[in-house]
N, C-alpha and C positions, 0 to 999 in steps of 0.2 A: 625211259622215258619215254611220254607220251605221245605218238604220233601215229599218222592217219587217217585217214576219212570213212563215214561208218551211216550211211543211212537205218535211221529207224523211224518208228512210231509210238508216239505218245497216247497212249493206251485207253480207256474209258474210264479209266478212276485217275487218271491223270500221272499215272507211273510212266518209267523213262527207263528202257534195260542198258547199263552202261555196254557197251562191248565187251566182249569173254578177254579180249586185250588189254584194256582197261583196268579191269576189275583187280586182278592183282596188286597193279600199282595206287589204285584210289582206296582201298582200303573199306574197313565198314562206315566211317563216316567222311562226308566229303560238305563243303563250303560250297553253295550257288550266292552268285551274288550276279547284277545286273554287269554288263562287259561294256566292251567298244564295239559300237558298230550295228548296233542292234541284234548284239546275239548276247549268249548268256554266259559269264568265267564261271567254271566247275574245277576248283582245288583241290586236293588233295590236303588233310589235315596240318603235314608239316609244311608243305607247299605256301599254306594260307596260313600259316603262323608267322614263318618267313617274311612273307608283303608287310600282314597287318605290324608287325615290325619297323620293319623301314617306314610304313607311312606313319607311325606314331612317333616315332624318334623324329620327324620332322616338326619344321616350329610350325607352332601355331600362327604365329604375325602373318607368314602369307595367305592372303584369300586363294591364290591355285591351290595350295595344300590343302586346307582347309575344307574346299569344296570338293576336291578329290576325295578326301577322307570322306564323308557323310555320306558320297556317293557311294562308294565299294564297301565301306563298314557297316556304314546304315542301311543297307539294300541287303547284307548279305542272312543267310538262313545256312543254319548248320542242319544238313541233311541225311539221315540214315540212310543205308545200303542195305536191303534185308538177302536173304540167303537165296536168290535169284538173279541177285545184281541190278535188283531193280531200284529205283529212288524214286521219289515222290516232288511232283514240281508244284511247287504254291500258286494259286490264282493270281497276283500282282508278277510271280519272277516270268509265270509264261504271257499275261498281256503285257508285258515291258520289251518281252522279248519279240514278239509279236508270232508268238510260234504256235502252230496249228496240229494237227494229227501229224503229219509227214516231216523228222526236223533231220539234221545231219549234224553228228559229235564230230567235229573237228581236234586231233589231238597237239597239242601247240608247245611241245617240251614238258613245261613243269604244270599245266593247266589244261582243260579239255573246253572249250567252246561249244554251245549247242544252238545251233543255225534254223530258223524257218525254212525250211528246205528251197521255197523261191529264192528268200531275201541270199542264202548263199552261195546258189548258181548265176545271180547279178551278179554279185559280191566277186566270185571268183571268174567271172568270164570278164569281169572291168580290168580286176590283178593281174587277171596274166596281159590283156592289151598292153600294160603298165610294166610286165616283167622286167623287162629292160630298161629301160628307160630308170627306175627305181634303181635296179640293180648300177648302172654307170653311177649314179647320185651319191650313193652311200660309197661307193669304190671311192669314188673323189674325195673324199673325205676320210678316206680309211675304213672304214666299218666295216666293209667284206674283203 
């Protein structure tokens, strides 16, 4: 399971090192795609296969499903992870995620999220302020 928060730097060649705790589980090839909330999603090959199969099983008659398919699948890039645990981030993905030099990698069970450090700090602070209310809301509908 991918969990935890790690701060890293994108080097001059647009490479980002995966945290050592993620490397073994992520494998030698990952899929990077635009995520939600201005971050990038990084999936293992197995998690990506599961997600993409679920998306392609959805009806093409639904505008929302077509849109999500185009967004996630169309923006995805298969990325090799080198022997040093580094992956190359394409310019279009860096721009989409507003990634500068300092980033935060977040393990979110079946994926890793890559955030610009300042965006993550703002998002995390806001989420912390609302955590109790969100937990209460989810609890009231039986989700936790």
